[in-house]
SEKESE-401473 format. One record per residue: x, y, z of N, C-alpha, C in turn; chain. Coordinates in nm, 4 decimals. Atoms other than C-alpha are relative to their C-alpha. Example, Ala and Ser with C-alpha at 12.3 -4.5 7.8 and 13.67 -1.06 7.14 Angstrom:
BEGIN
[[0.0890,-0.1190,0.0000],[1.2300,-0.4500,0.7800],[0.0900,0.1200,0.0000],'A'];
[[-0.0820,-0.1190,-0.0060],[1.3670,-0.1060,0.7140],[-0.0770,0.1090,0.0730],'A'];
This chain:
BEGIN
[[0.1000,-0.1605,0.0480],[-0.0094,0.0301,-0.0180],[0.0831,0.0768,-0.0133],'A'];
[[-0.1196,-0.1351,-0.0435],[0.1577,0.3519,-0.1002],[-0.0836,0.0900,0.0651],'A'];
[[0.0381,-0.1088,-0.0945],[0.0844,0.6020,0.1543],[0.0320,0.1307,-0.0437],'A'];
[[-0.0676,-0.1607,0.1301],[0.0707,0.9788,-0.0278],[0.0843,0.0674,0.1625],'A'];
[[-0.0598,-0.0287,-0.1337],[0.3275,1.1393,0.2345],[0.1156,0.1448,-0.1026],'A'];
[[-0.0514,-0.0949,0.0568],[0.4284,1.4439,-0.0084],[-0.0057,0.1135,0.1348],'A'];
[[0.0494,-0.1071,-0.1123],[0.2795,1.6605,0.3031],[0.1303,-0.0084,0.1158],'A'];
[[-0.0588,-0.0293,-0.1290],[0.5752,1.5741,0.5453],[0.1332,0.1487,-0.1040],'A'];
[[-0.1296,-0.1036,0.0301],[0.8512,1.8282,0.2797],[-0.0988,0.1823,0.0438],'A'];
[[0.0975,-0.1817,-0.0245],[0.5663,2.1291,0.3982],[0.0313,-0.0117,0.1688],'A'];
[[-0.0205,-0.0146,-0.1007],[0.6433,2.0664,0.7299],[0.0902,0.0723,0.1084],'A'];
[[-0.0882,-0.1179,-0.0608],[0.7843,2.2880,1.0091],[0.1250,-0.0930,0.0883],'A'];
[[-0.1189,0.1060,-0.0214],[1.0271,1.9582,1.0794],[0.1416,-0.0143,-0.1067],'A'];
[[-0.0705,0.0622,0.0991],[1.1587,1.9458,0.7559],[0.1936,0.0397,-0.0144],'A'];
[[-0.1527,-0.0201,0.0059],[1.4908,2.1224,0.8349],[0.0829,-0.0124,0.1321],'A'];
[[-0.1004,0.0414,-0.1390],[1.5611,2.0027,1.1797],[0.0203,-0.1548,0.0025],'A'];
[[-0.0081,0.1333,-0.0230],[1.7099,1.7074,1.2779],[-0.0716,-0.0679,0.0302],'A'];
[[0.1545,0.1053,-0.0130],[1.4972,1.3982,1.3486],[0.0218,-0.0287,0.1574],'A'];
[[0.0132,0.0057,-0.1512],[1.6038,1.3562,1.6765],[-0.0479,0.0643,0.1053],'A'];
[[0.0569,-0.1162,-0.1006],[1.4459,1.6656,1.8223],[-0.1671,-0.0851,-0.0230],'A'];
[[0.1419,0.0551,0.0077],[1.0890,1.4596,1.7330],[0.0050,-0.1593,0.0671],'A'];
[[0.0019,0.1368,-0.0402],[1.2415,1.1609,1.8970],[0.0579,0.0331,0.1504],'A'];
[[-0.0614,-0.0224,-0.1438],[1.3612,1.2938,2.2568],[-0.0048,-0.0839,0.1118],'A'];
[[-0.0413,0.0703,-0.0621],[1.4688,1.1317,2.5410],[-0.0906,0.0375,0.1018],'A'];
[[0.1144,-0.0527,-0.0970],[1.2659,1.2980,2.8071],[-0.0838,0.1340,-0.0375],'A'];
[[0.1361,-0.0825,-0.0420],[0.9789,1.5396,2.9143],[0.0848,0.1277,-0.0856],'A'];
[[-0.0163,-0.1282,0.0718],[1.1517,1.8927,2.8165],[0.0401,-0.0306,-0.1467],'A'];
[[-0.0339,0.0189,0.1260],[1.2384,1.7356,2.4711],[-0.1351,-0.0326,-0.0651],'A'];
[[0.1273,0.0132,0.0228],[0.9013,1.6378,2.4197],[-0.0816,0.1780,0.0121],'A'];
[[0.0329,-0.1187,0.1043],[0.7975,2.0131,2.4287],[0.0309,0.0879,-0.0510],'A'];
[[-0.0509,-0.0992,0.0843],[1.0375,2.1514,2.2628],[-0.0498,-0.0544,-0.1633],'A'];
[[0.0673,0.0837,0.1766],[0.9218,1.8989,1.9177],[-0.1278,0.0694,0.0135],'A'];
[[0.1139,-0.0217,0.0792],[0.6034,1.9736,2.0004],[-0.0614,0.1773,0.0108],'A'];
[[0.0282,-0.1031,0.0839],[0.6322,2.3558,1.9754],[0.0460,0.0565,-0.1205],'A'];
[[0.0036,0.0075,0.1176],[0.7770,2.3266,1.6614],[-0.1065,-0.0531,-0.0814],'A'];
[[0.1386,0.0280,0.0521],[0.4431,2.2017,1.5877],[-0.0846,0.0529,0.0124],'A'];
[[0.1190,-0.0809,-0.0344],[0.2152,2.4092,1.7057],[-0.0344,0.0860,-0.1274],'A'];
[[0.0683,-0.0872,0.1285],[0.1997,2.6763,1.3696],[0.0609,-0.0934,-0.0918],'A'];
[[-0.0236,0.0863,0.0992],[0.2907,2.3621,1.1419],[-0.0977,0.0244,-0.0951],'A'];
[[0.1066,0.0510,0.0912],[0.0597,2.3541,0.8481],[-0.0561,-0.0977,-0.0408],'A'];
[[0.0768,0.1174,0.0497],[0.0228,1.9942,0.7827],[-0.0032,-0.0474,0.1759],'A'];
[[0.0350,0.0843,-0.1110],[0.0001,1.8970,1.1563],[-0.0762,-0.0553,0.0066],'A'];
[[0.1367,0.0959,-0.0126],[-0.3432,1.7471,1.1275],[0.0760,-0.1466,-0.0904],'A'];
[[-0.0400,0.0768,0.0861],[-0.1970,1.5669,0.7992],[0.1078,-0.1221,0.1068],'A'];
[[-0.1523,0.0363,-0.0494],[0.1176,1.4345,1.0274],[-0.0814,-0.0757,0.1447],'A'];
[[0.0574,0.0819,-0.1013],[-0.1204,1.3505,1.3270],[-0.0603,-0.1621,-0.0604],'A'];
[[0.0586,0.0410,0.0654],[-0.3245,1.1729,1.1032],[0.0423,-0.1344,-0.0541],'A'];
[[-0.0236,0.0890,0.0883],[-0.0623,0.9604,0.9491],[0.0817,-0.0978,0.1421],'A'];
[[-0.0193,0.0146,-0.1253],[0.0603,0.9148,1.2869],[-0.1191,-0.1311,0.1068],'A'];
[[0.1294,0.0942,-0.0715],[-0.2549,0.7304,1.4063],[-0.0001,-0.0902,-0.1208],'A'];
[[0.0215,0.1398,0.0539],[-0.3547,0.5392,1.1230],[0.1503,-0.0961,-0.0498],'A'];
[[-0.0919,0.0971,-0.0097],[-0.0247,0.3875,1.1027],[0.0677,-0.0363,0.1012],'A'];
[[-0.0009,0.0393,-0.1484],[-0.0266,0.3506,1.4743],[0.2178,-0.0005,0.0402],'A'];
[[-0.1367,-0.0509,-0.0417],[0.3469,0.4993,1.5128],[0.0391,0.0407,0.1282],'A'];
[[0.0044,-0.0108,-0.1579],[0.4298,0.4578,1.8822],[0.1059,0.1340,0.0912],'A'];
[[-0.1300,-0.0733,-0.0665],[0.7463,0.6655,1.9341],[0.0003,0.1530,-0.1008],'A'];
[[-0.0299,-0.1571,0.0359],[0.8307,1.0457,1.8950],[-0.1159,0.0991,0.0038],'A'];
[[0.0828,-0.1137,0.0508],[0.6533,1.3317,1.7999],[-0.0552,0.0173,-0.1320],'A'];
[[0.0239,0.0224,0.0820],[0.4499,1.3336,1.5906],[-0.2080,0.1017,-0.0340],'A'];
[[0.1323,-0.0601,0.0083],[0.1320,1.5848,1.4790],[-0.0007,0.1268,0.0949],'A'];
[[0.0126,-0.0967,-0.1132],[0.2439,1.8112,1.7798],[-0.0674,-0.0679,0.1478],'A'];
[[0.0071,0.0695,-0.1271],[0.1542,1.4999,2.0216],[0.1049,-0.0802,0.0488],'A'];
[[-0.0873,0.0987,-0.0790],[0.3177,1.2597,2.2389],[-0.0369,-0.0861,-0.0094],'A'];
[[0.0241,0.2013,0.0602],[0.3289,0.9063,2.2194],[-0.1054,-0.0235,0.1290],'A'];
[[0.1171,-0.0110,-0.1123],[0.0989,0.9454,2.5731],[-0.1400,0.0424,-0.0659],'A'];
[[0.1231,-0.0046,0.0861],[-0.1471,1.1188,2.3880],[-0.0606,-0.0695,-0.1211],'A'];
[[0.0932,-0.0066,0.1169],[-0.1979,0.9717,2.0537],[-0.0148,-0.1378,0.0347],'A'];
[[0.0885,0.0862,-0.0274],[-0.2582,0.6361,2.2864],[-0.0990,0.0229,0.0629],'A'];
[[0.1404,-0.0260,-0.0396],[-0.5093,0.8192,2.4336],[-0.0814,0.0144,-0.0844],'A'];
[[0.0802,-0.0536,0.1240],[-0.6564,0.9383,2.0958],[-0.0429,-0.1196,-0.0300],'A'];
[[0.0429,0.1139,0.0569],[-0.6399,0.5778,1.9473],[-0.1269,-0.0672,0.1062],'A'];
[[0.1207,0.0752,-0.0349],[-0.8529,0.4683,2.2493],[-0.0985,0.0451,0.0074],'A'];
[[0.1351,-0.0582,0.0415],[-1.1039,0.7208,2.2155],[-0.0761,-0.0225,-0.1277],'A'];
[[0.0605,0.0346,0.1400],[-1.1412,0.6425,1.8811],[-0.0463,-0.1229,-0.0568],'A'];
[[0.0557,0.1673,-0.0064],[-1.1880,0.2664,1.9424],[-0.1709,0.0180,0.0961],'A'];
[[0.1264,-0.0622,-0.0949],[-1.4494,0.4220,2.2441],[-0.1294,0.0282,-0.0922],'A'];
[[0.1040,-0.0248,0.0500],[-1.6719,0.5913,1.9942],[0.0101,-0.1142,-0.1490],'A'];
[[0.0562,0.0871,0.0745],[-1.6226,0.3475,1.6939],[-0.0719,-0.1509,0.0557],'A'];
[[0.1043,0.0483,-0.0200],[-1.8114,0.0831,1.9223],[-0.1178,0.0255,0.1041],'A'];
[[0.1599,-0.0596,-0.0106],[-2.0523,0.3050,2.0221],[-0.0561,0.0733,0.1643],'A'];
[[0.0662,-0.0773,-0.1566],[-1.9586,0.4407,2.3913],[0.0287,0.1188,0.0223],'A'];
């Protein structure tokens, strides 16, 4: 299955080192999320991470924990709760 990832070239992250978005501590997560705040493709990025179950790093301005919570909420909505 081919995924359209052209949007990635428009992200605020495009000129940043990847390790910025795969931090080892909470401060690093906040730094990465700050970069994402004004990103034009933030929603596409988050959707990509959720749809592909990407568990590591900051995607679409969300931490790993936030995406787990969002996936759980989506599952509850899907089953009618």
